[in-house]
C-alpha positions in Angstrom: -16.7 13.6 13.2 -18.2 12.9 10.1 -15.6 10.6 7.9 -15.9 12.7 4.6 -13.1 14.8 5.1 -10.8 12.3 5.8 -11.5 10.0 3.0 -11.1 13.4 0.8 -7.8 13.6 2.0 -6.8 10.1 1.9 -8.1 10.8 -1.5 -6.4 14.0 -2.7 -2.7 12.5 -1.2 -2.8 9.3 -2.8 -3.4 10.9 -6.4 -0.5 13.1 -5.9 1.4 10.4 -4.7 0.7 8.8 -7.7 1.4 11.8 -10.1 5.0 12.3 -7.8 5.6 8.8 -9.4 5.1 9.2 -13.0 6.3 12.4 -13.2 9.6 10.6 -12.3 9.3 8.7 -15.8 11.8 10.3 -17.5 11.3 10.5 -21.2 14.3 8.7 -23.1 16.2 10.2 -25.4 15.4 8.7 -29.1 12.4 7.7 -30.6 13.6 4.0 -31.0 12.0 0.7 -28.9 15.4 0.1 -28.0 16.0 3.2 -26.3 13.3 2.4 -23.7 15.4 -0.2 -22.0 17.2 2.7 -20.3 13.7 3.5 -18.2 12.6 -0.1 -18.1 13.5 -0.4 -14.3 12.6 3.2 -13.3 9.1 1.9 -15.0 9.0 -1.7 -13.5 9.3 -0.2 -10.4 7.3 2.6 -11.0 4.4 -0.2 -12.0 5.1 -2.5 -9.0 4.4 1.1 -6.2 1.7 1.7 -8.6 -0.4 -0.9 -7.8 0.7 -1.3 -4.3 -0.6 2.1 -4.0 -4.0 1.4 -5.9 -4.3 -1.9 -3.7 -4.0 0.9 -0.5 -6.2 3.1 -2.0 -9.3 0.1 -2.7 -8.9 -1.5 0.6 -8.8 2.0 2.3 -12.1 2.8 0.2 -13.6 -0.7 1.0 -12.8 0.1 5.2 -13.8 3.2 5.5 -17.4 1.8 4.4 -17.9 0.7 7.8 -16.6 3.5 9.1 -19.9 6.7 10.5 -17.8 8.2 12.4 -13.7 9.2 12.9 -12.4 9.7 16.2 -9.4 11.5 16.5 -7.1 8.8 16.8 -9.2 6.6 13.7 -7.6 10.4 12.0 -4.2 10.1 13.5 -3.8 6.6 12.3 -4.5 7.5 8.9 -1.9 10.5 8.9 0.6 8.3 10.0 -0.3 5.4 7.0 -0.7 8.4 4.9 3.6 9.1 6.0 3.8 5.7 4.7 2.9 5.7 1.5 4.3 9.3 0.8 7.5 8.0 0.4 6.8 5.5 -1.8 8.1 7.5 -4.7 11.0 8.0 -3.5 11.8 4.7 -2.7 10.4 3.7 -5.9 12.9 6.2 -7.9 15.5 5.2 -5.7 15.4 1.4 -6.7 14.2 2.3 -10.2 17.3 4.9 -10.8 20.2 2.5 -9.2 18.9 -0.5 -10.9 17.8 -2.5 -7.5 20.8 -1.9 -5.7 20.3 -4.0 -2.1 20.1 -0.9 0.0 17.5 0.5 -2.3 15.7 -3.1 -2.5 15.6 -3.5 1.2 15.3 0.4 2.0 11.5 -0.2 -0.6 11.1 -3.5 1.8 11.2 -1.4 4.8 8.8 0.9 3.8 6.2 -1.5 2.6 6.6 -3.2 6.1 5.4 0.1 7.8 2.7 0.8 5.7 1.4 -2.5 5.9 1.9 -1.9 10.2 0.4 1.3 9.6 -3.0 0.1 8.2 -3.1 -2.3 10.6 -3.1 0.3 13.2 -5.5 2.3 11.8 -7.6 -0.6 11.1 -7.3 -1.4 15.3 -8.4 2.4 15.7 -11.7 1.9 13.8 -12.2 -1.1 15.6 -11.3 0.0 19.2 -13.3 3.2 18.4 -16.6 1.0 16.9 -16.6 -2.1 19.0 -15.7 -5.7 18.7 -18.9 -6.4 17.0 -18.5 -3.8 14.6 -18.4 -4.3 10.9 -15.4 -4.3 10.4 -14.0 -6.5 13.3 -17.2 -8.8 12.0 -15.7 -8.9 8.4 -11.7 -8.8 8.9 -12.4 -12.4 10.9 -8.8 -14.0 11.4 -7.6 -11.6 8.9 -4.8 -14.2 7.7 -3.8 -12.1 4.6 -3.9 -8.8 7.2 -1.5 -11.0 9.6 0.9 -12.7 6.7 1.6 -9.8 5.0 4.2 -8.1 7.4 6.2 -11.2 7.9 6.6 -12.0 4.4 8.1 -7.8 3.9 10.3 -9.0 6.8 11.1 -12.3 4.4 11.6 -9.3 2.1 13.8 -7.4 3.6 15.9 -10.1 5.2 15.8 -11.6 1.3 17.1 -8.1 -0.4 20.2 -8.1 2.3 21.0 -12.1 0.7 20.0 -11.4 -3.5 17.4 -8.6 -4.7 15.5 -10.6 -6.8 14.6 -12.4 -3.1 13.1 -9.5 -2.0 11.6 -8.2 -5.3 9.8 -11.4 -6.1 8.3 -11.7 -2.9 7.4 -7.8 -2.7 6.0 -9.0 -6.1 4.1 -12.1 -4.6 2.6 -9.9 -1.4 1.3 -7.4 -4.0 -0.5 -10.4 -6.4 -1.7 -11.8 -2.6 -4.0 -8.4 -2.4 -5.1 -7.4 -6.0 -7.0 -10.3 -5.8 -9.9 -8.7 -4.8 -11.0 -9.3 -1.0 -14.6 -9.7 -0.7 -15.1 -9.6 3.4 -16.3 -6.1 4.4 -18.2 -6.0 0.7 -20.0 -9.0 1.6 -20.6 -8.0 4.8 -22.0 -5.2 4.1 -24.3 -6.8 1.9 -25.1 -9.3 4.4 -26.6 -6.6 6.8 -28.7 -4.4 3.9 -30.5 -7.6 3.3 
C-alpha cells in the first residue's frame, strides 16, 4: 500500500488536534493586558502541547521519508500513535484550566509517555516491515533520545506526584531535547542520494 494516504490522514488529524487546542483558548473579558493574566496557565499549557504536536509531526514526516510501502501493522501502529496524540487537547485543557493540579499534570505525563511508546512501536513496525538493514534502522542507530525520553516521562510523572513543578520541568526538558532538530534520518537520506 502506498504511504501517501496514511501521511495525509496523519497530517489531517494533527491539524485537527492543534485546532482543537487553540479553540480552548478563551478570550478574556476586558481589554487591558492585566486581563490576559487569567488565561496565562491555559496559554502556557497550549504552547507546550503545540510544541509537542509539532515535534511529532516533524519526526513523523522525516520517518516517513524512509518508507516506500506501508503494511497493515504500520497502519495500526500509526493509528495507535494518533489515538494518544488526540488526547493531548483534553489533558492540555484540563491542566491549564485547573492551574496545573497534581492529577492534571500527572495525566498529561501519562499521555506523553503513551504517545512516546506508540511512536516507538510505529518505528519498530516500520523496521520490522522493511528489515534491520532498512534506511530507518540504519539512521536511528542506538536511538539514545528515543530511549531516554520514556524514562524522563516516567520521572516527570513521579515528579508531578511530588511537586507539579518537577513534573512540568521534566516535560519541558523532553520537549527541548526534541526541539533540537534530529538530523539522523535527513543525513542518511542525503548519504544514500549521493
